[in-house]
DOVEXVEX-336385 format. One record per residue (C-alpha): residue in one letter; x, y, z. Coordinates in steps of 0.05 Angstrom, whole numbers, m for minus. Each point is the difference from the previous one (the first is absolute). Layout:
<sites>
("A",(X,Y,Z)),
...
</sites>
This chain:
<sites>
("M",(m4,9,m2)),
("A",(28,63,m15)),
("G",(17,42,58)),
("K",(m26,73,2)),
("K",(62,33,m32)),
("T",(m3,m53,m58)),
("I",(m70,18,m9)),
("E",(16,75,0)),
("A",(53,m10,m45)),
("I",(m41,m26,m54)),
("S",(m45,59,10)),
("L",(54,48,m15)),
("H",(18,m35,m64)),
("K",(m68,6,m21)),
("K",(m1,76,13)),
("K",(63,2,m47)),
("Y",(56,1,51)),
("N",(53,m36,m30)),
("C",(26,m72,30)),
("A",(59,22,41)),
("Q",(m47,56,32)),
("A",(m56,m48,10)),
("V",(40,m42,45)),
("L",(38,53,37)),
("L",(m60,53,16)),
("P",(m34,m53,46)),
("F",(62,m4,49)),
("A",(18,76,m11)),
("E",(m28,26,71)),
("E",(20,m60,42)),
("L",(74,10,m33)),
("G",(0,74,12)),
("L",(m15,24,m66)),
("D",(m53,49,m17)),
("R",(m46,m29,m62)),
("K",(24,48,m41)),
("T",(74,m10,5)),
("A",(m9,m74,m3)),
("M",(m38,19,m69)),
("M",(54,41,m25)),
("I",(61,m46,15)),
("S",(m33,m56,m27)),
("E",(m29,32,m64)),
("G",(64,m22,m47)),
("F",(0,m73,26)),
("G",(m66,m18,m39)),
("A",(2,m42,m68)),
("G",(70,m27,11)),
("M",(34,65,20)),
("G",(m41,53,m37)),
("G",(m26,m42,m56)),
("Y",(79,m3,m25)),
("K",(m3,m69,m39)),
("L",(64,m27,41)),
("K",(m9,m76,m6)),
("T",(25,m2,73)),
("G",(m35,59,31)),
("P",(m37,m29,58)),
("C",(m74,m4,0)),
("G",(m28,65,41)),
("A",(m43,m36,45)),
("L",(68,m35,21)),
("S",(31,68,2)),
("G",(m51,27,50)),
("A",(7,m63,41)),
("I",(73,9,8)),
("M",(m13,77,19)),
("V",(m43,m22,59)),
("L",(56,m55,22)),
("G",(59,56,1)),
("L",(m53,47,39)),
("K",(m10,m57,51)),
("N",(65,m29,1)),
("S",(47,56,m3)),
("T",(34,29,62)),
("G",(m1,70,m27)),
("N",(66,11,29)),
("L",(28,55,m40)),
("E",(72,m6,35)),
("A",(9,m76,m17)),
("P",(m47,m32,m48)),
("D",(0,m67,41)),
("S",(m63,m36,m27)),
("K",(16,m8,m69)),
("L",(22,m72,m4)),
("S",(m56,m11,38)),
("T",(m47,33,m45)),
("Y",(32,m29,m64)),
("A",(m10,m71,31)),
("K",(m75,15,8)),
("C",(m3,25,m68)),
("H",(24,m63,m27)),
("E",(m51,m36,41)),
("I",(m61,42,m28)),
("C",(33,m2,m75)),
("E",(3,m76,10)),
("A",(m74,m5,27)),
("F",(m27,56,m58)),
("E",(33,m48,m53)),
("K",(m25,m60,17)),
("E",(m65,27,1)),
("I",(3,43,m55)),
("G",(44,m41,m47)),
("S",(45,60,m7)),
("C",(31,61,33)),
("S",(m4,41,m61)),
("C",(m53,41,m29)),
("Y",(27,m14,m72)),
("E",(m12,m68,14)),
("I",(m63,m5,46)),
("K",(m31,49,m55)),
("G",(17,m47,m55)),
("C",(35,57,m45)),
("D",(44,m59,m42)),
("T",(m56,m53,1)),
("G",(m67,38,m2)),
("K",(m19,m42,61)),
("P",(m1,30,63)),
("L",(21,m43,58)),
("K",(m54,34,49)),
("T",(m44,64,m1)),
("C",(27,65,38)),
("D",(m55,m11,54)),
("E",(28,m68,16)),
("C",(71,30,4)),
("I",(m28,53,44)),
("M",(m26,m47,47)),
("T",(57,m44,4)),
("G",(41,60,17)),
("A",(m48,23,53)),
("K",(m10,m63,39)),
("L",(79,m10,m5)),
("A",(4,74,35)),
("E",(m55,m19,46)),
("K",(48,m60,30)),
("I",(54,50,10)),
</sites>
């Protein structure tokens, strides 16, 4: 069953927010961000990095989940960034789980740009990204 934030993420996507925005915004306040800032930060991460046809560009929903992870896991220590390795390890876990569920982490591949056959819909990616973010 989808959690409250996952349901909100799908609703935001239907209101024309991109995949990264849809995943990040439901978590904004609890992460210390106002929704406008969260929307602006994540704007360029939709459609596999702004729609640029990078074959390796990550899915925006995955990017949004990684943003949530960074905001939750980082110590925010400006003098000595000491949480990077922990965050990277958790990123690997999220990417592996996302890839297992969706079939790829690449927006280009998920949308079937080479094959003409999408692996999943954007809504399915958003649901997966938001569910993973909810588990963090």
